[in-house]
N, C-alpha and C positions, 0 to 999 in steps of 0.2 A: 552262593556259587561255590564257596569253599567246601561245603559239604558234598557238592556234586563232584568236585575235583578229588576229594578224598575217596569217594566211592569209586570213581574212575580208576584211581591208582591201585586200590586194594582188591578189585574184583575183576574176574575174567569174564563173567557173564554180562551180556548186554543189558539185561534187566536190572542190574545193580546201579546203573548210571542214572543220575538225576536228570529227568527229561527237560528241565528248564533250559532255555536257550543258552548256548555257550557263546561267548563273545570272541570273535576272531577279528583282530584289528591289525593295523600296521604299526611297525616299530619306528619311533623317532627317539634316538638316544643321545643324551649329552654325556660325554665321558667323564671319568674321574681318574686320578693318579693311581698307579699300581706298581708293584715290584716285578722282578723278572719272572717268567713263567716257570712252573715246577715241572720236573720230568713227568711225562705222560699227559701233560696238558695239551690242549689244542688251541689254535688261534685262527681267526679269519680277519682279513683286512677289509676296511670299509670300501665299498665300490664307488665308482665315479658318480652313481646316482644317489649317493648319500646313505644307502642301505647296507646292511651286513648280509651277504649271501654266503651260505655254507654249502660246499660240495661234500656230501656225506656218503659213506659206504653204509648201506642199509640192507639188513637181512630181513626178508619177509617172514611170514608165518611158517613156511616150510624150509627156511634157511637160504633161500635164493638171495645172493648178494649182488646189489646193483648200486650204481651211483645215482643219487637223487640230489637235485639242487633245491635248497630251501632258502626262503627268506626268513631270517631270524626275527621272531615276533614275540616279544615279552607280553604283549596284550592278548595273545592266543592262549586259551586255557590248555589246549592240547596240541600235539603235533597233528597237523591237518594235511592229508594227502589229496592231490587231485586224482580223478579217475585214472588218468594216464599213468601217473606214478604208481598207483596201486596195482594196475595191470602189470607194469614193469617188474614189480616185486612178487608176482605170482598170485596176487589177490584178485579174485574174480568179483568185480563190483556188482554184477548181476545176481550173485549168490548171497549178497549181504542184506541184512535187515536195517533199513534206514529209519531208525526209531528215535532220532534226536534232532531237535531243531537247533540250527546254528545261524549266527549272523555273520555274514562276510561283508567285505567292502562292496560287493555287488548286490547285497540284500539278503533276504531269508533263504535258507536252503535246508535240506535234510542231510543227516550224516549217519554213518554206521561205525560202531566201535570195533577196532581190531587191536591185536597185540603184535608188535614187530619184534622179531628175535633180537635185533640189536641195531643201534645207530652209532657210528663212529665218525668223528670229525677231527681230522688231523691228530689222531691218537686219543682223543677223549671219547671212550667207548662206554656205552651203557647198554644193558641187556633188558629184555622184556619191557619195552617201551609202549605204553598205551598211546593209541592214535585214533584219529577219526578219518574215514574216507568220506569226502563231501560229494554229494550228488551232482551239484552244479554251482556255478557262481564263484569258483575258486580258480584263478588263473595260474597260480604257482603254489607249490606245497609250502607250508609254514612250519618252522621249527618253534613250537610253542613250549609252554611250561611243563608239559608231561615229560619232556626231556630236560629243559633248562632247570626246572625246579628240583630235579634229582641230583644235579651236580653239586659238588662240595662248594664250588664257587664259580660264578661267571661275572665278568666285569667288562665294561666298555670304556675305552679311552677315546680320544678324538678320532683315531684312525684304526683301532684294533679292538676286536672282541675276543676275550680269552675264556676258555672253558677248562675247568679243573674237575675231573671225575671224582 
């Protein structure tokens, strides 16, 4: 799967992505100690449900900026968007090629690769983020490793998740 992730990160063409199933799972984090956040870093607090939810400013393919609520998921290979969130960002799900198999908490689904202009979470902004639009079976959008893995650092404490671009 690492080869698939590398192909996903370095290519813009859908055909360059490894068609093997991508695993999309739920995050269950145990924290570890950290220092104070650096300037430009972002942070989110753990919610009452025990998960980290990030309200991000996301720019779609044409630069449309909208707020998207993500479940932070280190088990997800890529940022995964629901159909609704994709539409909100100006992406037309009906125009996409769903050429990738994914596994969600709800079972198997198909997904289409897209590139988001940017994702910013409380100041931690990355540009040209690879993402998947999932055809069905995804209740919430997931902030996966195509964003998290490009950060200089991200760490979880018992109550906070910090992002350092």
